[in-house]
VOGU-3710 file (C-alpha; in Angstrom, 3 decimals, decimal comma):
1> mnpskirnfc> 59,596/-5,857/-33,143  62,762/-7,479/-34,044  62,969/-9,031/-37,710  64,883/-12,030/-36,384  61,806/-12,597/-34,377  59,318/-12,370/-37,858  58,458/-15,145/-39,896  56,587/-14,393/-43,102  54,790/-17,131/-45,233  52,247/-17,967/-47,638
11> iiahidhgks> 50,100/-21,098/-48,384  49,703/-22,183/-52,164  47,776/-25,041/-53,549  45,219/-26,256/-56,305  41,883/-24,996/-55,841  40,338/-26,828/-53,217  43,048/-28,710/-51,893  42,217/-27,137/-48,544  44,504/-24,109/-48,069  41,643/-21,800/-46,175
21> tiadrmmeit> 41,132/-24,602/-43,886  44,878/-25,216/-42,958  44,647/-21,086/-42,135  41,709/-21,863/-39,745  43,285/-24,322/-37,474  46,751/-22,323/-37,805  44,487/-19,010/-36,744  43,345/-21,789/-33,863  46,119/-23,449/-32,655  47,822/-20,058/-32,011
31> ntvekremks> 44,822/-18,668/-30,489  44,346/-16,034/-33,134  40,586/-16,377/-32,915  38,585/-17,036/-30,324  36,460/-20,354/-30,698  33,468/-18,986/-30,585  34,196/-16,620/-33,536  35,644/-19,594/-35,686  33,747/-20,131/-38,914  34,939/-22,287/-41,726
41> qlldsmeler> 37,373/-20,502/-44,701  37,320/-17,421/-42,056  39,736/-15,846/-44,627  36,987/-16,068/-47,035  34,777/-13,711/-46,708  33,004/-12,825/-49,831  29,524/-14,983/-49,912  30,710/-16,107/-53,265  34,176/-17,239/-52,362  32,014/-19,415/-49,337
51> ekgitiklap> 29,800/-20,824/-52,041  32,260/-21,849/-54,907  34,730/-23,000/-52,131  37,635/-20,773/-53,651  39,350/-17,770/-52,192  38,843/-14,418/-55,156  40,680/-12,125/-53,025  44,046/-12,952/-50,927  43,690/-12,012/-46,944  46,531/-11,599/-44,799
61> vqmkwrdyvl> 46,779/-12,418/-41,008  48,997/-12,086/-38,229  49,572/-15,292/-35,641  52,045/-15,451/-32,575  53,272/-18,702/-32,000  56,086/-19,617/-29,180  57,423/-15,810/-29,081  57,550/-15,146/-33,023  55,326/-12,984/-34,859  53,946/-14,898/-38,023
71> nlidtpghvd> 52,429/-13,273/-40,829  50,368/-15,663/-43,243  49,011/-14,924/-47,061  46,056/-16,870/-47,625  46,239/-16,469/-51,484  44,025/-16,561/-54,347  44,711/-20,744/-56,743  43,556/-19,675/-59,929  45,104/-18,971/-62,825  43,380/-15,430/-63,975
81> fsyevsrslq> 44,842/-14,488/-60,397  48,564/-15,266/-60,572  50,135/-11,731/-61,187  48,480/-11,068/-57,482  49,928/-14,377/-56,235  53,432/-13,726/-57,823  53,232/-10,012/-55,547  52,233/-11,964/-52,371  54,518/-14,587/-52,780  57,500/-11,823/-53,386
91> aveaavlvvd> 55,973/-10,551/-50,054  57,062/-13,507/-48,134  60,566/-15,678/-47,566  58,330/-19,011/-47,466  55,648/-21,239/-48,905  54,158/-23,832/-47,676  52,976/-26,131/-50,362  49,535/-27,910/-50,086  48,686/-30,916/-51,820  45,705/-32,928/-51,471
101> atqgiqaqtl> 45,623/-36,850/-50,497  42,945/-37,768/-52,804  43,797/-35,682/-55,771  47,576/-35,403/-56,123  49,421/-32,676/-57,897  47,176/-30,633/-60,487  48,114/-27,843/-62,812  48,106/-24,853/-60,544  50,048/-26,697/-57,610  52,680/-27,250/-60,755
111> anvylaleqd> 52,425/-23,345/-61,811  52,383/-21,618/-58,167  55,438/-24,076/-57,283  57,457/-22,592/-60,240  56,268/-18,982/-58,854  57,436/-19,771/-55,499  60,929/-21,212/-56,827  61,200/-17,871/-59,345  61,041/-15,868/-56,287  63,331/-18,259/-54,504
121> lyiipvinki> 61,469/-19,215/-51,537  61,750/-22,108/-49,083  59,085/-24,429/-49,642  57,429/-26,946/-46,977  55,669/-29,788/-48,480  52,147/-30,587/-46,807  49,838/-33,590/-47,815  46,464/-32,671/-46,371  43,244/-34,320/-46,170  45,366/-37,642/-44,906
131> dlpaadvekv> 41,679/-38,432/-42,673  40,006/-38,973/-45,541  39,317/-42,922/-46,729  40,362/-42,052/-50,496  43,729/-40,850/-49,206  46,771/-42,170/-50,862  49,616/-40,918/-48,989  52,250/-42,758/-50,410  51,498/-41,933/-53,984  51,379/-38,507/-53,490
141> saqivnllgc> 54,245/-38,528/-51,388  55,846/-39,818/-54,328  54,891/-37,337/-56,663  55,886/-34,472/-54,351  59,768/-35,988/-54,052  59,582/-36,219/-57,732  58,707/-32,693/-58,217  60,289/-31,401/-55,369  63,681/-33,008/-55,061  63,056/-33,653/-51,380
151> speeiipvsg> 63,205/-36,193/-48,953  59,830/-38,182/-48,140  60,724/-37,361/-44,189  60,488/-33,587/-45,298  56,749/-33,861/-46,375  54,606/-33,427/-43,135  51,104/-35,145/-43,369  47,918/-33,044/-41,783  44,595/-33,250/-41,773  42,995/-29,393/-42,092
161> ktglnvdkil> 39,782/-30,159/-41,170  40,642/-32,330/-37,646  43,815/-30,350/-36,989  46,364/-32,941/-36,809  50,143/-32,619/-37,051  49,272/-28,416/-37,983  51,725/-27,276/-35,389  54,016/-29,257/-36,652  53,751/-26,749/-39,817  54,365/-23,634/-37,391
171> driiekapep> 57,448/-25,647/-35,935  59,089/-26,031/-39,148  58,448/-22,168/-40,561  60,078/-21,117/-36,921  63,174/-23,494/-37,546  63,460/-23,316/-41,382  62,363/-20,158/-42,962  64,261/-17,241/-43,797  63,949/-14,223/-41,545  62,743/-11,188/-43,564
181> rkpasptgat> 65,208/-10,066/-46,121  66,429/-7,391/-47,536  65,516/-5,762/-50,963  68,779/-6,453/-53,721  69,853/-3,275/-54,051  68,951/-1,345/-50,360  68,397/2,474/-50,550  68,026/3,112/-46,959  65,024/4,819/-48,000  61,139/3,542/-46,624
191> ralifdsyfd> 59,964/1,117/-49,322  57,264/-1,379/-49,044  55,418/-3,659/-51,591  51,600/-3,227/-52,104  50,497/-7,239/-52,442  46,888/-6,390/-52,460  44,643/-3,013/-52,248  40,701/-2,962/-52,192  38,141/0,225/-51,606  35,920/0,690/-48,145
201> dyrgvilyvr> 32,898/1,973/-48,677  33,650/3,856/-44,832  37,066/4,394/-44,968  38,751/5,042/-48,835  41,422/2,643/-50,504  43,037/0,077/-47,900  46,373/-1,157/-48,657  47,689/-4,662/-47,808  51,783/-3,863/-47,780  55,464/-5,877/-46,867
211> ifegkidkns> 57,710/-3,048/-45,431  60,827/-3,910/-46,973  63,181/-0,872/-45,623  62,857/1,860/-43,229  59,101/2,067/-41,560  56,015/4,186/-42,016  54,376/5,879/-39,067  50,557/6,735/-38,591  49,590/10,348/-40,099  52,625/10,152/-42,343
221> eirmmaaetn> 52,524/11,313/-46,252  53,117/8,780/-48,521  53,953/8,032/-52,162  53,036/5,369/-54,548  55,852/5,538/-57,145  54,466/3,703/-60,357  50,763/5,413/-60,203  52,710/8,888/-59,154  50,025/9,813/-56,533  50,614/10,739/-53,027
231> glalevgalt> 48,129/10,061/-50,194  47,810/9,900/-46,291  48,479/7,045/-44,382  45,591/7,510/-41,561  45,846/4,353/-39,872  48,524/1,651/-39,861  48,372/-1,705/-38,212  48,076/-5,493/-38,432  45,444/-7,849/-39,169  44,816/-10,674/-36,626
241> pkmspaqsld> 42,213/-11,138/-38,906  40,514/-7,589/-37,727  42,546/-4,768/-37,754  44,695/-3,815/-34,808  45,828/-0,098/-35,059  49,720/0,421/-34,434  51,928/3,228/-34,191  54,015/2,374/-37,207  55,030/-0,551/-39,580  58,468/-1,765/-38,631
251> egsigyivtn> 60,577/-3,224/-41,316  60,159/-7,111/-41,965  56,328/-6,455/-41,206  53,448/-7,120/-43,020  50,215/-5,278/-42,258  47,666/-2,357/-43,708  47,561/1,165/-44,549  44,357/2,718/-44,385  44,721/5,831/-47,265  42,336/9,048/-48,227
261> lkttreakvg> 42,769/7,898/-51,949  38,967/7,140/-54,006  40,399/4,151/-56,260  42,886/1,003/-56,150  44,078/2,713/-59,564  45,969/5,347/-57,756  47,598/2,406/-55,733  47,664/-0,924/-57,940  48,836/-4,251/-56,666  52,984/-4,337/-56,879
271> dtvtlakspa> 53,317/-0,801/-56,677  55,951/0,469/-54,293  55,369/2,963/-51,260  57,745/5,308/-50,372  57,368/8,590/-47,703  56,917/11,894/-49,627  59,079/13,725/-47,580  62,339/11,646/-48,360  61,273/9,559/-51,662  63,395/6,201/-52,607
281> peplpgyknv> 65,509/6,567/-55,511  63,929/3,386/-57,227  61,250/1,351/-56,709  61,249/-2,371/-55,902  61,169/-4,537/-59,193  58,857/-6,557/-60,855  55,767/-3,844/-61,183  53,269/-4,471/-64,123  50,641/-2,849/-65,184  47,961/-5,633/-65,204
291> lpfvyagffp> 45,720/-5,706/-68,876  42,648/-7,426/-69,346  42,645/-9,986/-72,485  39,271/-11,245/-72,317  36,526/-8,565/-73,514  32,713/-9,286/-73,619  29,634/-6,703/-73,705  27,452/-6,299/-70,765  23,980/-5,112/-71,883  21,134/-4,378/-69,094
301> vsndqyqdlk> 17,887/-6,512/-70,428  15,916/-3,328/-70,103  17,203/-0,592/-71,196  16,342/1,886/-68,148  18,453/-0,011/-66,095  21,703/1,170/-67,865  22,575/3,578/-65,424  22,302/1,271/-62,473  24,486/-0,917/-64,818  27,203/2,046/-65,061
311> daveklamsd> 26,857/2,704/-61,327  27,481/-0,604/-60,458  30,699/-1,456/-62,253  32,324/1,620/-61,260  31,861/0,654/-58,088  33,421/-2,699/-58,410  36,073/-1,246/-60,767  37,013/1,019/-57,247  38,177/-2,020/-55,776  39,500/-4,184/-58,647
321> salhfepens> 42,003/-2,061/-60,224  42,205/-4,960/-63,430  38,314/-4,063/-64,525  38,319/-1,735/-67,519  34,908/-0,902/-69,164  34,149/1,599/-71,578  30,066/2,563/-72,637  29,110/0,623/-75,767  25,822/0,660/-78,072  24,529/-1,625/-80,126
331> pvlgfglrig> 21,221/-1,202/-82,769  19,675/-4,931/-81,317  20,543/-4,156/-77,420  20,943/-0,630/-77,040  23,599/0,989/-74,264  25,759/-1,597/-72,167  29,183/-1,366/-71,512  32,632/-3,390/-72,670  33,965/-4,998/-69,842  37,681/-6,311/-69,560
341> flgllhmdii> 38,838/-8,668/-67,320  41,836/-10,854/-66,625  40,422/-14,185/-67,443  37,139/-16,300/-67,969  36,553/-17,110/-64,161  37,104/-13,265/-63,188  34,124/-12,370/-66,065  31,857/-15,165/-64,017  32,666/-13,572/-60,666  31,831/-10,116/-61,725
351> rerlerefnl> 28,660/-11,019/-63,726  27,441/-13,061/-60,966  28,391/-10,064/-58,382  26,568/-7,762/-60,734  23,340/-9,810/-60,749  22,949/-10,693/-57,100  24,617/-7,577/-55,588  22,880/-5,341/-57,578  19,567/-6,976/-58,852  20,481/-6,925/-62,449
361> dlvitnpstn> 19,267/-8,950/-65,285  21,902/-8,948/-67,707  22,804/-10,130/-71,482  26,119/-11,130/-72,371  27,933/-10,722/-75,466  30,520/-13,241/-77,304  33,655/-13,021/-74,726  36,632/-11,754/-77,615  40,026/-10,956/-77,066  41,890/-7,851/-78,273
371> yevtlsdged> 43,687/-8,022/-81,412  46,601/-5,829/-83,121  46,079/-4,922/-86,361  48,546/-2,946/-88,591  47,040/-1,261/-91,709  48,266/-1,186/-95,562  49,732/2,614/-94,756  51,566/1,499/-91,698  49,550/2,130/-88,858  48,787/0,058/-85,889
381> lnirsasdlp> 45,376/-0,556/-84,387  44,320/-2,507/-81,107  41,227/-4,227/-81,987  38,500/-5,388/-78,831  35,598/-6,621/-80,875  35,177/-7,830/-84,521  33,051/-4,760/-85,152  35,555/-2,316/-84,567  37,672/-3,647/-87,644  38,348/-1,768/-90,454
391> dqsaiaeire> 37,513/-2,905/-94,421  39,076/-5,836/-95,100  40,952/-4,219/-97,907  43,162/-1,823/-95,736  44,464/-4,254/-93,643  48,393/-5,318/-93,941  47,899/-8,425/-91,271  46,037/-9,231/-88,149  47,662/-10,806/-84,792  45,932/-12,715/-82,242
401> pwvkgeiilp> 47,587/-13,237/-78,816  48,376/-17,022/-78,777  48,981/-18,551/-74,867  51,201/-21,296/-73,530  48,858/-24,314/-71,667  49,881/-26,812/-69,203  46,957/-29,289/-68,870  47,840/-32,210/-65,797  45,754/-35,478/-66,264  45,623/-39,243/-65,955
411> qtmiggvlnl> 48,142/-41,220/-68,613  45,362/-42,943/-69,938  43,178/-39,984/-70,991  45,936/-38,291/-73,356  44,615/-39,086/-77,143  41,532/-37,026/-76,260  43,154/-34,313/-74,968  45,494/-33,698/-77,659  42,388/-34,342/-79,927  40,932/-31,180/-78,315
421> inekrghqtn> 43,925/-29,327/-78,609  44,282/-29,926/-82,099  40,621/-28,848/-83,189  41,500/-25,491/-81,232  43,841/-24,796/-83,591  46,832/-25,459/-80,604  49,642/-27,425/-80,869  51,497/-29,763/-77,771  55,004/-28,749/-77,583  55,879/-31,205/-74,546
431> lsyiedravi> 54,719/-33,921/-73,188  56,342/-35,569/-69,212  55,206/-37,519/-66,625  55,182/-37,488/-62,966  54,482/-40,757/-61,254  50,991/-41,751/-63,031  49,994/-38,076/-64,600  51,325/-36,512/-67,769  51,864/-33,201/-67,959  50,939/-31,936/-71,762
441> dfeapmanll> 52,299/-28,281/-72,903  50,804/-26,926/-75,699  50,318/-23,905/-77,513  46,837/-22,597/-78,801  45,307/-19,235/-79,898  43,630/-17,528/-76,733  40,329/-16,882/-79,012  39,436/-20,167/-79,153  40,064/-21,351/-75,548  37,426/-18,554/-74,467
451> tdfydqlksi> 33,832/-19,907/-75,343  33,888/-23,519/-74,019  37,495/-25,243/-74,032  37,499/-26,051/-70,024  33,934/-27,741/-70,362  35,053/-29,966/-73,235  38,252/-30,750/-71,492  36,463/-31,479/-68,069  33,964/-33,851/-70,372  36,892/-35,583/-72,231
461> tsgyasfnye> 38,444/-36,492/-68,852  35,769/-37,029/-66,447  36,666/-34,149/-64,367  39,878/-35,454/-64,125  42,202/-32,965/-65,878  43,325/-29,814/-64,557  44,320/-26,559/-66,825  46,656/-23,641/-66,565  47,605/-20,919/-69,089  49,710/-17,985/-69,532
471> lsdyraedlv> 49,612/-15,190/-72,158  52,981/-15,810/-74,691  52,910/-13,670/-77,547  51,012/-12,052/-80,333  51,054/-13,910/-84,036  49,729/-13,082/-87,596  47,400/-15,469/-88,740  44,912/-15,180/-91,312  41,858/-13,930/-89,566  38,573/-12,472/-90,800
481> rldflvagnr> 35,744/-11,136/-89,308  32,257/-13,107/-89,859  29,484/-11,451/-90,134  25,616/-12,800/-89,392  22,537/-10,952/-91,295  19,383/-11,152/-90,377  16,982/-10,346/-93,330  19,650/-8,498/-95,467  20,875/-6,366/-92,166  24,054/-6,981/-90,556
491> mdalslmchr> 24,199/-7,328/-86,716  27,347/-5,760/-85,449  26,661/-7,345/-81,711  26,723/-11,052/-83,466  29,730/-10,419/-85,529  32,968/-12,300/-84,462  36,430/-12,511/-85,405  38,215/-16,781/-86,666  40,581/-17,953/-88,336  39,790/-18,462/-92,334
501> seadalgrei> 39,775/-22,332/-92,231  36,916/-22,210/-89,409  35,045/-19,692/-90,809  32,674/-22,038/-92,779  31,851/-24,663/-89,967  31,627/-21,918/-87,985  29,000/-20,168/-90,071  26,903/-22,734/-91,166  26,570/-23,933/-87,271  25,617/-20,718/-85,855
511> tkklkevipr> 23,016/-19,880/-88,496  21,368/-23,017/-87,245  21,315/-22,128/-84,001  20,047/-18,709/-84,805  17,328/-20,414/-86,566  16,003/-22,086/-83,784  16,425/-19,200/-81,002  14,736/-16,280/-83,789  10,901/-16,456/-83,505  9,031/-16,794/-86,680
521> qnfevalqaa> 7,549/-13,822/-88,393  4,742/-13,467/-91,324  7,164/-13,373/-93,541  10,555/-15,222/-94,673  13,185/-14,217/-92,801  17,042/-15,134/-94,352  19,620/-15,664/-91,868  23,462/-15,245/-93,392  26,658/-15,958/-92,518  29,148/-13,935/-94,453
531> igakiiaret> 33,063/-12,624/-94,856  33,006/-9,058/-96,568  30,595/-9,373/-99,248  30,761/-13,303/-99,683  27,802/-15,253/-98,126  29,176/-18,909/-96,605  26,048/-20,367/-95,357  22,507/-19,322/-95,131  19,120/-20,838/-93,326  15,600/-19,320/-94,163
541> igayrkdvtv> 13,280/-18,948/-91,385  10,189/-19,756/-93,166  6,985/-17,093/-92,229  3,497/-18,281/-90,987  1,195/-19,445/-93,335  -2,650/-18,666/-93,654  -4,576/-20,599/-96,009  -5,973/-18,241/-98,019  -7,619/-20,948/-100,249  -10,014/-21,844/-97,408
551> kihtgdrdrk> -12,817/-19,985/-98,681  -13,033/-20,948/-102,278  -15,542/-24,090/-102,213  -15,072/-24,817/-106,330  -11,537/-26,482/-107,413  -10,661/-23,755/-109,738  -6,999/-23,330/-110,356  -7,373/-19,815/-111,803  -9,128/-18,862/-108,646  -6,472/-20,406/-106,325
561> aklldkqkkg> -3,580/-19,142/-107,821  -5,032/-15,158/-107,808  -5,273/-15,601/-104,276  -1,955/-16,971/-103,641  -0,521/-14,678/-105,765  -2,088/-12,026/-103,487  -0,694/-13,281/-100,534  2,715/-13,404/-102,057  2,888/-10,180/-102,948  1,853/-9,155/-99,554
571> karmkrfgki> 4,368/-10,876/-98,274  6,829/-9,156/-99,955  5,749/-5,816/-98,793  5,784/-7,094/-95,292  8,795/-8,442/-95,910  10,262/-4,288/-96,752  8,867/-2,573/-93,545  8,937/-6,037/-91,073  10,986/-5,512/-88,253  12,889/-8,677/-86,577
581> dipseaftvm> 12,894/-8,504/-82,913  16,238/-10,719/-82,056  15,434/-11,842/-78,695  18,483/-12,765/-75,816  18,642/-15,792/-76,414  20,292/-15,328/-79,815  23,650/-14,027/-77,809  23,679/-17,037/-75,204  23,825/-19,229/-78,434  27,393/-17,917/-78,857
591> lkrd> 28,553/-18,314/-75,540  28,080/-21,551/-75,422  29,233/-23,467/-79,250  28,175/-27,189/-78,534
//
C-alpha cells in the first residue's frame, strides 16, 4: 500500500462525550461493518464497558473511504489509562477532538489536548450531540476557539446518533491530516510501536502495532527491544474490526500481530518491535515502565477461595501488564493478595471483573499508595502498606507521592472546591478561565485523594466538576503510622499512614465507626488508635450484661455486692481468653470515610 494513501488518526474526548458513537457512524458510512452486524459502541467489547458507557481497552479499526485507507484508534478517556492514550497518540498523525455540545470542555478534554499537542498531532475540532435540546453550540464553539486558537469555521458540528456531518470529518482527515510520518532518526531497520497488547486464551498474546520503518512478514521472528524477548509473528493483518489476515504489514500501516508469547509482560505497551535477524540499533523513543501507585489487599470472604482468587488474578494479569500482585497474610482476614493498580478506576474495574467473571466474594482493605523511606543508617526502602513500616526510631525521613491535579468547574462553585483541596492538605497553584468555566490547578498528596476525594468533589459541585491528575514527585513529610488496637491486640490490616496533623481526628473518627460495626461481646472491648506506644483515641464497646441480682428476693446490699463482684471476676477471666471476630464490614468503614 502506498503510504501517501494512508491516514492514521484517533478520537480523543472526555468520558461520555460520544467518541465510541462517532466511531460507530464512521464504520457505517464507510461500509466497514454490515448494517445487520451493527450494534452501538461496537468497539467496546467488554460487558463492563458497555454498562458503564466508558472505553477501557482501546480498539483500532481500518476503514476505506474514497480510495484512502483510514486507520482509527478509539482511545480510553480516563486518566488511569493516560499512558496507553499517549502511546496511541504516538501511533497516529491526527486527532479528532470531540466535545459534547451540552457539557462543553471538561478535564480530560484538556488533558488529552495537551497530550495530542505534545505529540505534535493535527487536531480536528468536532462538536457532538448538536441535535439535543440542551445543546449550546455557540458557547461550546467559543470554548474550543479559546483553547485551540482555531477559527469557528474549522469546527465541524455533528450528531453521532443520527450520523449528521460525520462524512465531513472523514473528508477533512483525507484533505488536511498529514501522511504517515517517519521517525525523527531513521535507522533503515524495521521498527514498530506496540500501542496495545492483550492475551487471547486460544491464540496467545496479540499485539496492536504501528509500523514506522520497514515491514513485518507473516512467520518472521520478531524481537521486543525493551523486554528483550523474542517471538514469532504467527499471523499479521488489519482489523476491520474483525481480524483480516495479510502476508505482511507495511510501513505506515496499523495492524495486529498474533505471537507465540504467553504473557503481556513480554510485550508491554510502548515497546518497539524489530526483526530478530536484523534488529534496529535503537528503539523508538517514549517507552516507560508503567508502575502502579495504588495498592489494596484483596481477600476472599472464605479462605478456601484463596486459590480461585490467585488463579483469577493471574489470568487477568496475563492481559494487563500494569497489574502487579504478591501474596499477603493477615491475622484477621487470612490469606489474600496485595494488588497494585494504576488508579482508582483501574482498581474498581478489576474488582468488578473478579466478582463477575470469576464469582468471587471479596473483602478489600483500605487502598494505600507507596512511600519511600530512608532509614537512619542511610538505607532506602519502598513501603507499600503501613504494616511494612519499620520502627519509628529507625527512620530518618518518609517521602510520599504528590500529584498535580486539574479541576474544571462552573465559576460559581470555586469556593467550596478550594476548601476541599485545603482539607486534603493540598494547595492551589493556578486559577484560569475558559469562557464561563474555571480551571483550578493544584498539588496534593496522593494518599489524601485515594479514599473519597472524587465523591466529595462531585457532591460539592452537583456533579458539574471534572477532575484529572498526574503523578508529580515524592516529598518528605511528617508522616506517622496510625495503628488500631482491638482489646489490646494490634490489627495490622487496619493500620494506615497519615500526616501527624490529621492523626488525632482520623483516629477518633475511625474508632467511633469501628464501635458501630464490631459486635458486642460478653466482656468489655476497648478500641484504641495509637501512634507507636501513644494512645490518641479510645472507644469502649460495652459488655452484654445479665442481671445476676434478679434471683435475690431481699434488698440486702451485701448479697447483691457479692454476686456483682463474682460476675465482675468472671468477665475479667473471659476477657483474658476471649477472642473477638472482626467482621469484614470493618474494612469497608476504612474505604469510605464520611
